[in-house]
C-alpha positions in Angstrom: 8.9 -6.6 11.6 8.4 -3.2 9.9 4.6 -3.4 9.9 2.5 -4.0 13.1 -1.2 -4.4 13.9 -2.8 -1.0 14.1 -0.6 0.7 11.5 -2.0 2.5 8.5 -0.9 1.0 5.2 -1.5 1.4 1.5 -1.7 -1.4 -1.0 1.0 -0.9 -3.7 0.2 -3.9 -6.0 -2.7 -6.0 -7.1 -6.4 -5.4 -7.6 -6.7 -3.1 -4.6 -3.8 -0.9 -5.5 -4.0 2.5 -4.0 -6.5 1.6 -1.2 -5.5 2.5 2.4 -6.6 0.8 5.6 -5.6 -0.2 9.1 -3.8 -3.5 9.7 -6.2 -5.7 11.7 -4.0 -8.8 11.9 -0.4 -9.7 11.1 1.0 -13.2 10.8 4.9 -13.0 10.9 5.3 -16.7 10.1 3.5 -16.5 6.7 4.3 -12.7 6.3 0.7 -11.9 5.6 -1.5 -9.0 6.8 -5.3 -8.5 7.0 -6.3 -4.9 6.2 -9.6 -3.3 7.1 -11.8 -2.7 4.0 -9.3 -4.2 1.5 -9.2 -7.5 -0.5 -12.7 -8.9 0.1 -13.5 -12.5 -0.6 -16.8 -14.4 -0.5 -17.4 -17.5 1.5 -20.4 -19.8 1.4 -21.6 -20.9 4.8 -24.1 -23.4 5.9 -26.8 -22.4 8.5 -25.4 -22.7 12.0 -26.2 -21.7 15.5 -24.6 -18.2 15.1 -25.8 -17.7 11.5 -29.3 -19.1 11.2 -29.7 -17.9 7.6 -26.5 -19.2 6.1 -25.6 -17.8 2.6 -22.7 -15.9 1.2 -20.4 -13.9 3.6 -17.9 -11.3 2.6 -14.8 -10.7 4.6 -11.3 -9.4 4.3 -8.6 -11.9 3.1 -4.9 -11.6 3.8 -2.3 -10.0 1.6 1.4 -10.6 1.4 3.5 -8.0 3.3 5.4 -7.1 0.2 2.2 -5.8 -1.4 1.7 -3.1 1.3 3.6 0.0 2.3 3.4 1.9 5.6 1.7 5.3 5.6 3.2 7.9 8.0 2.2 11.6 8.0 -0.1 10.9 5.1 2.6 9.7 2.8 3.8 6.2 1.8 7.3 5.6 3.2 9.9 3.0 3.8 10.7 2.1 7.4 14.0 2.0 9.2 15.2 1.4 12.7 17.2 3.4 15.1 18.2 3.2 18.7 17.4 6.1 21.1 19.9 7.3 23.8 18.1 5.1 26.4 18.7 2.0 24.2 15.1 1.7 23.0 14.7 0.5 19.3 12.1 2.6 17.4 10.9 2.7 13.8 11.3 5.8 11.7 10.1 7.1 8.4 12.9 7.2 5.8 11.0 9.9 3.8 10.4 12.4 6.7 13.0 11.1 9.1 10.3 11.2 11.9 9.9 8.5 14.6 6.8 6.3 14.1 6.9 4.6 17.5 7.1 7.4 20.0 
């Protein structure tokens, strides 16, 4: 996949367009990512052992991977793959032609 957990991404469509954050979680099967500080939802929870009070909890929801773009060197960029001389496969920025995984 072109985006991994820990990458810096920017949202390119939807209500949170233009916001940047770090990828917390990535689900390759459903092609969805959870980004830190982006796409908050509210969930109502009953009082439980961990949450004695209960109430409304805000947390990040997932976004489809097509709605985000990788940020490398401070700029949004497309991602490509190349093989190094030792046979290792690395991602690179198509805008700056620099390796992302190095």
